[in-house]
C-alpha positions in Angstrom: -2.1 5.5 -13.5 -5.5 6.9 -12.3 -6.6 10.1 -10.4 -9.6 10.0 -8.2 -10.7 13.3 -6.6 -14.0 15.2 -6.6 -12.3 18.5 -7.4 -11.5 18.8 -11.1 -8.8 21.5 -10.4 -7.0 19.2 -8.1 -7.0 16.4 -10.7 -5.8 18.9 -13.3 -2.9 19.9 -11.1 -1.9 16.3 -10.4 -2.2 15.4 -14.1 0.1 18.2 -15.2 2.7 17.2 -12.6 2.5 13.4 -13.4 2.3 13.8 -17.2 5.4 16.0 -17.1 7.4 12.9 -16.0 8.9 10.7 -18.8 8.0 7.5 -16.9 4.5 8.3 -15.7 1.2 8.8 -17.5 -2.4 9.4 -16.3 -4.8 7.1 -18.2 -8.0 7.5 -16.2 -9.8 10.0 -13.9 -12.8 9.8 -11.7 -14.7 12.4 -9.6 -16.0 10.0 -6.9 -15.6 6.5 -5.6 -18.4 4.9 -7.7 -17.0 6.3 -10.9 -13.5 5.2 -9.9 -14.6 1.6 -9.4 -16.3 1.6 -12.8 -13.6 3.4 -14.8 -10.5 1.8 -13.2 -12.1 -1.6 -13.6 -12.0 -1.1 -17.4 -8.5 0.5 -17.7 -5.0 -0.8 -17.4 -3.9 1.1 -14.3 -0.9 0.3 -12.1 -1.3 3.0 -9.4 -4.3 5.0 -8.2 -4.1 8.3 -6.3 -7.3 8.2 -4.3 -8.9 11.0 -2.4 -10.6 10.1 1.0 -13.6 12.4 1.2 -15.8 12.2 -1.9 -19.5 12.1 -2.6 -21.5 8.9 -3.3 -18.6 6.6 -2.2 -15.6 7.7 -0.2 -12.0 6.7 -1.0 -11.8 4.1 1.7 -14.7 2.0 0.4 -13.7 2.6 -3.2 -10.2 1.2 -2.4 -11.8 -1.8 -0.7 -14.0 -2.5 -3.7 -11.1 -2.0 -6.2 -8.8 -4.4 -4.4 -11.3 -7.2 -3.6 -9.6 -10.4 -4.5 -6.3 -8.6 -5.1 -4.2 -11.6 -4.0 -5.9 -14.0 -6.4 -7.5 -12.1 -9.4 -9.6 -14.2 -11.7 -7.7 -15.9 -14.5 -7.1 -13.6 -17.5 -7.5 -10.5 -15.4 -4.6 -8.1 -14.8 -3.4 -7.7 -11.2 -5.2 -5.1 -9.1 -3.7 -1.6 -9.1 -1.8 -0.3 -6.1 -3.6 2.5 -4.3 -2.1 5.6 -2.6 -4.7 7.4 -0.5 -4.5 11.2 -0.4 -6.1 13.4 2.2 -5.8 16.8 3.8 -6.3 15.3 7.2 -3.3 13.8 9.0 -5.6 11.6 11.1 -4.8 8.1 12.3 -8.2 6.7 11.6 -8.1 7.7 8.0 -4.7 6.2 7.5 -5.5 3.0 9.3 -8.8 2.6 7.4 -7.0 3.2 4.1 -4.3 0.6 4.8 -6.8 -1.9 6.1 -8.8 -1.4 3.0 -5.8 -2.4 1.0 -4.0 0.8 0.2 -0.2 0.6 -0.2 0.3 4.0 1.4 -1.0 7.2 2.8 0.0 10.7 1.7 -1.1 14.2 2.5 -2.3 16.3 -0.4 0.0 19.1 0.5 3.1 16.9 0.3 5.9 18.4 -1.9 5.7 17.3 -5.6 8.9 15.3 -5.4 7.5 13.4 -2.4 4.3 12.6 -4.3 6.2 11.4 -7.4 8.5 9.3 -5.3 5.5 7.7 -3.6 4.0 6.8 -6.9 7.2 5.2 -8.1 7.8 3.4 -4.8 4.4 1.9 -4.8 4.7 0.9 -8.4 8.0 -0.9 -7.9 6.8 -2.4 -4.6 10.2 -1.8 -3.1 9.4 -0.1 0.2 6.7 1.1 2.5 5.9 4.7 1.5 6.0 7.6 4.0 7.6 5.3 6.6 7.5 8.0 9.4 3.7 8.4 8.9 3.2 4.6 8.6 5.3 3.7 11.7 3.7 6.5 13.8 0.3 5.2 12.8 1.1 1.6 13.5 2.8 2.4 16.8 -0.2 4.3 17.9 -2.7 1.6 16.8 -0.6 -1.4 17.8 -2.9 -2.5 20.7 -5.9 -2.4 18.4 -4.1 -4.3 15.7 -3.3 -7.1 18.2 -6.9 -7.7 19.2 -7.8 -11.4 18.7 -9.5 -12.0 15.3 -9.8 -15.0 13.0 -7.5 -13.2 10.6 -4.8 -12.7 13.3 -4.9 -16.4 14.2 -4.4 -17.3 10.5 -1.6 -14.7 10.2 0.1 -16.2 13.2 0.0 -19.7 11.7 1.4 -18.3 8.5 4.2 -16.5 10.2 5.2 -19.8 11.9 5.8 -21.3 8.5 8.6 -18.9 7.7 12.1 -20.2 7.7 14.7 -18.5 10.0 16.1 -16.4 7.2 12.6 -15.5 6.0 11.7 -14.4 9.5 14.8 -12.2 9.6 13.7 -10.5 6.4 10.1 -10.3 7.6 11.2 -8.4 10.7 13.4 -6.0 8.7 10.6 -5.3 6.3 8.4 -4.5 9.3 10.9 -2.0 10.5 10.7 -0.2 7.1 13.9 -1.3 5.4 14.1 -1.4 1.7 15.5 -4.4 -0.2 18.8 -2.8 -0.6 19.0 -2.0 3.1 18.0 -5.5 4.0 20.7 -6.9 1.7 23.4 -4.7 3.4 22.1 -5.7 6.9 22.2 -9.4 6.1 25.3 -9.3 3.8 23.5 -11.0 0.9 22.6 -9.8 -2.6 19.6 -7.8 -3.3 18.4 -10.5 -5.7 18.4 -12.9 -2.8 16.4 -10.5 -0.7 13.8 -10.2 -3.5 13.5 -14.0 -3.5 12.9 -14.1 0.2 10.4 -11.2 0.0 8.4 -13.1 -2.7 8.3 -16.2 -0.6 7.2 -14.2 2.5 4.4 -12.5 0.5 3.2 -15.9 -0.8 3.3 -17.7 2.6 1.5 -14.8 4.4 -0.8 -14.2 1.5 0.1 -10.6 1.8 -0.7 -8.1 -1.0 2.4 -6.0 -0.5 4.9 -4.8 2.0 2.5 -2.6 3.9 0.4 -5.7 4.5 3.5 -7.5 5.8 4.0 -4.6 8.3 0.4 -4.9 9.5 0.8 -8.7 10.0 4.0 -8.1 11.9 2.3 -5.7 14.3 -0.9 -7.8 14.5 1.0 -11.0 15.5 3.2 -9.2 18.0 6.4 -10.0 16.0 7.1 -6.3 16.1 6.0 -4.1 19.0 6.3 -0.3 19.4 
């Protein structure tokens, strides 16, 4: 994974925590957004911890550039990394901008270590929306803005209409923040079956991850606050 923060001490603290875990390893660091785009583009990185406020290029724009073409990377190129945006500001506009730029989650820098590590693992496995309370609060607050008519919203609505009845059930449960295991319990099916449905939903909606699915659900009015 990669660490992007303009404070070396902050990166050092994160590195010590992450490298102490048997299943996690930091392979790249950057001190600003421009360096991040350059360095991470050359490294094999699964997850990026991205600061918001940095010189030269902020974390939101760096995330956008890193994830350009994330759904259809060029042949021979590895999939784009997942991005968790870190900030000291619990402000809706930062979180919404981060998620719209393609981030898979939003986390405060002063989150407990176990919450940070859990977020990294969650995003890597793609199994649930991280920080569901923050994400749901954000989306509930911004629901009206998300439903403003745009060409993307029209395309998303058409894609949602292609879902089968069962896929739509799974789609709604994802939008409410349920994990695959919770969806399996709710629908009384196997977790493997749920994973198959999730994969088909992602493909039909051309969604990059579960957070994107949630955005589409709010933007199309399938889920309302």
